[in-house]
Each structure stands twice: as structure tokens, then as C-alpha cells.
C-alpha positions as CSV (number, residue, x, y, z in Angstrom):
1,M,16.8,22.2,-1.4
2,T,16.6,19.7,-4.2
3,R,13.7,19.6,-6.5
4,T,12.4,16.4,-4.8
5,E,12.3,17.9,-1.3
6,R,9.4,19.7,0.3
7,N,9.9,21.5,3.6
8,T,7.2,21.2,6.2
9,T,6.9,22.9,9.6
10,G,7.8,20.8,12.6
11,G,10.5,20.4,15.1
12,N,12.0,17.0,14.7
13,G,14.3,17.9,11.8
14,T,14.0,14.4,10.2
15,T,14.0,14.0,6.5
16,V,12.0,11.1,5.2
17,V,12.1,9.8,1.6
18,V,8.6,8.7,0.4
19,T,8.7,6.5,-2.6
20,G,5.5,6.3,-4.7
21,A,4.7,9.7,-3.4
22,S,2.0,10.3,-6.0
23,G,0.4,6.9,-5.4
24,R,-2.3,5.5,-3.2
25,T,-0.3,5.0,-0.1
26,G,2.7,7.2,-0.8
27,S,0.7,10.4,-1.2
28,R,-1.0,9.8,2.2
29,V,2.2,8.9,3.9
30,A,3.7,12.1,2.6
31,R,0.8,14.1,3.9
32,A,0.8,12.4,7.3
33,A,4.5,12.7,7.7
34,G,4.5,16.3,6.7
35,A,1.7,17.0,9.2
36,A,3.8,15.3,11.9
37,G,6.7,17.6,11.3
38,F,8.9,15.6,9.0
39,T,10.7,17.1,6.0
40,V,9.2,15.0,3.2
41,R,11.2,14.2,0.2
42,A,8.8,13.0,-2.5
43,A,10.3,10.2,-4.7
44,S,8.5,9.3,-7.9
45,R,9.1,9.5,-11.6
46,A,7.7,13.0,-11.5
47,T,10.6,14.0,-9.2
48,G,13.3,12.1,-11.1
49,F,13.2,8.9,-9.0
50,D,12.8,5.6,-10.8
51,W,12.8,2.1,-9.2
52,A,14.0,0.7,-12.5
53,D,17.0,3.1,-12.8
54,P,19.4,2.8,-9.9
55,S,21.3,5.9,-11.1
56,T,18.4,8.0,-9.9
57,W,18.5,6.7,-6.3
58,E,21.5,8.4,-4.8
59,G,20.3,11.9,-5.4
60,T,17.0,11.1,-3.7
61,L,18.5,9.2,-0.7
62,R,21.6,11.3,0.1
63,G,21.1,13.4,3.2
64,A,17.9,11.7,4.3
65,D,17.3,10.1,7.6
66,A,14.6,7.5,6.8
67,A,12.6,6.2,3.9
68,Y,9.2,4.6,3.1
69,L,9.5,2.0,0.4
70,M,6.6,1.0,-1.8
71,Y,7.4,-1.1,-4.8
72,P,5.5,0.2,-7.8
73,T,4.0,-2.9,-9.4
74,D,3.4,-5.4,-6.6
75,I,5.6,-6.3,-3.7
76,G,5.2,-9.9,-4.9
77,D,6.8,-9.1,-8.3
78,P,9.9,-11.2,-8.8
79,A,11.8,-8.0,-9.5
80,A,10.8,-6.5,-6.1
81,A,13.3,-8.5,-4.1
82,K,16.2,-7.3,-6.2
83,G,15.0,-3.7,-6.3
84,V,14.2,-3.4,-2.6
85,G,17.4,-5.2,-1.6
86,A,19.6,-3.0,-3.8
87,L,17.9,0.3,-2.8
88,A,18.1,-0.7,0.9
89,L,21.8,-1.4,0.6
90,Q,22.4,1.9,-1.1
91,A,20.3,3.7,1.5
92,V,22.2,2.1,4.4
93,G,25.5,3.0,2.7
94,L,24.4,6.6,2.5
95,G,23.4,6.7,6.1
96,V,19.7,6.2,5.6
97,R,19.2,3.4,8.1
98,R,15.6,3.7,9.0
99,L,13.5,1.9,6.3
100,V,9.8,1.0,6.4
101,L,8.6,-1.4,3.7
102,L,5.0,-1.7,2.6
103,S,4.2,-5.4,2.1
104,A,1.0,-7.4,1.7
105,R,-0.6,-9.5,4.4
106,G,-0.7,-13.2,3.5
107,E,1.1,-12.7,0.2
108,D,3.8,-15.5,0.0
109,Q,5.3,-13.8,-3.1
110,A,6.2,-10.8,-1.0
111,L,8.5,-12.7,1.4
112,P,11.7,-12.5,-0.8
113,A,11.4,-8.7,-0.8
114,E,10.9,-8.6,2.9
115,E,14.0,-10.8,3.4
116,A,16.0,-8.6,1.1
117,L,15.2,-5.6,3.2
118,K,16.2,-7.4,6.4
119,A,19.5,-8.5,4.9
120,S,20.5,-4.9,4.1
121,G,21.6,-4.0,7.6
122,A,18.9,-1.4,7.9
123,D,16.8,-0.6,11.0
124,W,13.8,-2.1,9.2
125,T,10.1,-2.4,9.8
126,V,7.8,-4.3,7.5
127,V,4.1,-3.1,7.3
128,R,2.0,-5.9,6.0
129,A,-1.4,-4.4,5.0
130,A,-4.7,-6.1,4.3
131,W,-6.6,-5.3,1.1
132,F,-7.0,-1.5,0.8
133,A,-10.5,-0.1,1.2
134,Q,-9.4,2.5,-1.4
135,N,-8.9,-0.2,-4.0
136,F,-12.6,0.2,-4.4
137,S,-12.4,3.9,-5.0
138,E,-9.1,4.4,-6.8
139,G,-7.8,2.3,-9.6
140,P,-9.2,-0.3,-12.0
141,L,-12.2,-1.5,-9.9
142,V,-13.9,1.9,-10.0
143,E,-15.3,1.7,-13.5
144,G,-17.0,-1.6,-13.0
145,I,-18.6,-0.4,-9.7
146,A,-19.7,2.8,-11.4
147,H,-21.4,0.8,-14.1
148,G,-23.1,-1.5,-11.7
149,E,-21.0,-4.7,-11.6
150,L,-17.8,-5.6,-9.9
151,V,-16.2,-8.7,-11.5
152,F,-13.4,-10.0,-9.3
153,P,-11.8,-13.4,-8.3
154,A,-12.3,-13.2,-4.6
155,G,-15.1,-15.8,-4.3
156,E,-16.9,-15.5,-1.0
157,V,-13.8,-15.1,1.2
158,R,-13.9,-12.5,3.9
159,E,-11.3,-9.7,4.2
160,P,-10.6,-7.1,6.9
161,F,-10.3,-4.1,4.5
162,V,-7.9,-1.5,5.8
163,D,-8.2,2.2,5.2
164,V,-5.0,3.6,3.5
165,R,-5.1,6.6,5.8
166,D,-4.5,4.2,8.7
167,I,-1.6,2.7,6.9
168,A,-0.1,6.2,6.5
169,D,-0.7,7.0,10.1
170,V,1.0,3.8,11.2
171,V,4.0,4.4,8.9
172,T,4.4,7.9,10.3
173,A,4.3,6.7,13.9
174,V,6.8,4.0,13.0
175,L,9.1,6.6,11.4
176,A,8.8,8.7,14.5
177,D,9.7,5.9,16.9
178,G,12.3,3.7,15.2
179,V,13.5,2.1,18.4
180,R,10.1,0.7,19.4
181,Y,9.3,-0.7,15.9
182,A,12.7,-1.6,14.5
183,G,13.0,-5.2,13.5
184,R,9.2,-5.8,13.7
185,T,6.6,-6.9,11.2
186,L,3.3,-5.1,11.7
187,R,0.1,-6.6,10.3
188,L,-2.6,-4.0,9.6
189,T,-6.3,-4.8,9.2
190,G,-9.6,-3.0,9.5
191,P,-11.9,-3.6,12.5
192,R,-14.2,-6.2,10.9
193,L,-14.4,-8.9,8.2
194,L,-16.4,-8.4,5.0
195,A,-16.8,-10.5,2.0
196,W,-16.4,-8.7,-1.3
197,R,-20.2,-9.2,-1.9
198,E,-20.9,-7.5,1.4
199,A,-18.5,-4.7,0.6
200,V,-20.2,-4.1,-2.7
201,A,-23.6,-4.1,-1.0
202,E,-22.4,-1.3,1.3
203,I,-21.3,0.7,-1.8
204,S,-24.6,0.1,-3.5
205,A,-26.5,1.3,-0.4
206,A,-24.4,4.4,0.0
207,T,-24.7,5.4,-3.7
208,G,-28.4,4.5,-3.9
209,R,-27.7,2.5,-7.1
210,P,-27.7,-1.2,-7.7
211,V,-24.2,-2.7,-7.8
212,V,-23.7,-6.5,-8.0
213,Y,-20.7,-8.6,-7.3
214,T,-19.7,-11.4,-9.8
215,P,-17.0,-13.7,-8.6
216,V,-14.9,-15.4,-11.3
217,P,-11.9,-17.7,-11.3
218,A,-8.5,-16.0,-11.1
219,R,-7.4,-17.3,-14.5
220,A,-10.5,-16.0,-16.2
221,Y,-9.9,-12.6,-14.6
222,G,-6.4,-12.7,-15.9
223,R,-7.6,-13.3,-19.4
224,A,-10.0,-10.4,-19.1
225,L,-7.1,-8.2,-17.9
226,T,-5.0,-9.0,-20.9
227,G,-8.0,-8.3,-23.1
228,F,-8.1,-4.8,-21.6
229,G,-4.5,-4.2,-22.4
230,V,-2.7,-5.3,-19.2
231,P,0.7,-6.7,-20.1
232,V,0.7,-10.5,-20.1
233,E,3.5,-10.7,-17.5
234,E,1.6,-8.3,-15.1
235,A,-1.6,-10.2,-15.6
236,A,0.1,-13.5,-14.9
237,L,1.6,-12.1,-11.7
238,L,-1.8,-10.9,-10.5
239,V,-3.3,-14.3,-11.2
240,D,-0.6,-16.0,-9.2
241,V,-1.1,-13.6,-6.3
242,F,-4.9,-13.9,-6.4
243,E,-4.9,-17.7,-6.5
244,T,-3.1,-17.8,-3.2
245,L,-3.9,-14.6,-1.4
246,L,-7.7,-14.8,-1.9
247,D,-8.1,-18.3,-0.3
248,G,-9.4,-17.2,3.0
249,R,-6.0,-17.0,4.8
250,N,-6.6,-13.4,5.8
251,A,-10.0,-13.9,7.3
252,H,-9.0,-12.8,10.8
253,L,-8.2,-9.5,12.5
254,T,-5.2,-8.1,14.2
255,D,-4.8,-5.4,16.8
256,D,-1.7,-3.7,15.4
257,V,-3.4,-0.5,14.2
258,R,-4.7,0.1,17.7
259,E,-1.3,-0.9,19.3
260,V,0.6,1.7,17.2
261,L,-2.0,4.5,17.1
262,G,-3.9,4.0,20.3
263,R,-7.3,4.0,18.5
264,A,-9.4,1.6,16.5
265,P,-8.9,1.4,12.7
266,R,-11.3,3.2,10.5
267,D,-14.4,1.2,9.5
268,F,-15.1,0.3,5.9
269,S,-18.6,1.9,6.1
270,A,-17.1,5.3,7.0
271,F,-14.8,5.1,4.0
272,V,-17.8,4.1,1.7
273,R,-19.9,7.1,2.9
274,E,-17.1,9.5,2.3
275,A,-16.3,8.2,-1.1
276,A,-19.9,8.1,-2.2
277,A,-20.4,11.7,-0.9
278,A,-17.4,12.7,-3.0
279,G,-19.0,11.2,-6.1
280,V,-16.3,8.6,-6.7
281,W,-18.7,6.0,-8.3
282,R,-20.8,8.4,-10.4
283,I,-20.7,7.7,-14.1
């Protein structure tokens, strides 16, 4: 066994590489796939895998049957198409034909990476996810919420926030049934639409503390990010994404979670109650 591989009990004998295995989606995909009986091979910098260093890819991919691909900055990053395409080609060359790519619903900037995956010759599935519910509980938004104000460039648009655990369950089901989902693009949403203001109000009610939502223009938000130390190039990418993605284009639901899992997606309020009980937004 390599140092990047973790054996799990189960009978299907399939080894799946999970990139971003220590991150928001990858960690949950790894747990869900392990629970489903896959042998999970975690791929992150901690295990010697680096998207920016192709020399680290072969050792992670060789001998695997499938892979979950999550590009580490943003799938709309101009570098993502080159990275995803190159890794997918190498994976196919090593016999890893079943590839599932995490993409973003409504993000035009993500399309080149999706096309690069499709051009690789893999048995591909693209999973386009709505805005993660867990973006409110993990990452840069947490501190603002904990201190009583979320400043964000979403205006009053409504979004069907999706629980990352549902994404992980869908990815695991797709990996388990490559025939049914090969060549498909799945669009994952939660069960209802919420504006950011409404989402923050639910967090405020669950925590018992006042939390307000302050919408700002995307460019003002980008300037604030650079002021907090975010690299200029990364901030510019986020501004570009937010100016298009948060224009209301995603204000509708899909039924793909139910189609794949046979159940409704988790509701945002259930996520909020769990996160509040865990003390996520305590100062």
C-alpha cells in the first residue's frame, strides 16, 4: 500500500483517487466512498499530490480505477482547464477511465475545464453544484458571521444552497454506477431558494445572536479581499466569477439529487441547526 492509500472494508474492490481529500468536498467524498466500500486513495499536498506539479500525479493515479477531481483554487481559474485536461489525459493513459469533476452551476468560467475533461477520452461525469451551504460554516465567511455581519456581493439574488454531504453522496453513487452516469452533467441544488439575507437570518435565529447581511458590489468586495491579503490575481478571479455567477441565473431548482439518491436533498435549515449546535459561529 502506498502512503496515499487507505483501505476500507467493502466488497467492490474499486480504488478511487480523491483529490482535495482534506478539503470541503474531498474530505466528505472520501468518507462517503469509504463507507460505500471503495478503497480510497487520498490525494492532497499532505499525501504528496500537487495539482501544480505533474510529476506527483502518476504515483497517485497508477493502479486506481476512478478519480474525483476538485481543482483547488476555483474551477473557473484559467489554469484549471490546462490542469484538469492534463491530469485527465494521464489518468486515462494509466487506465483510470472513470473521472468525476466537481464544477460550479452557472459559472461560465468553468466551461473550459469541463470541456478539457470531456476531450480526454475518459468516462466522465460533471457535477455542477450550487453554492455550498458549508461556505457559511467553513472558510472566510465564518469570521464575519461570528462577529455579527456578513459582507458579500450577492445582492438580493436567491440561491438553492446545497449541502456538501449531498454532493459527496451523489459523487459516490456516480462512481458506483459509471454506466448510468457516464457522459452526463448533473446539476445539484438544495430543496428551496433562499436569498443571502434570508440565509443569514436563519443563522441568526439558530445562534440566538443578531447577524446582519450587507450586500456590496463585487469590485468593492475584491478590494476588501486584497486588503486582507488575498493575492491580487485570486481576488480578480473571484470578482469576475461573482459579477456573472451572482446575477440570479441560478435562482431555480433541479431534481438531480433526488434522481441519483432517491431522496430529497438536505434542507439549509437542518445544516444551520447542526452547525449552530456545534458552535461554529461562536466567537
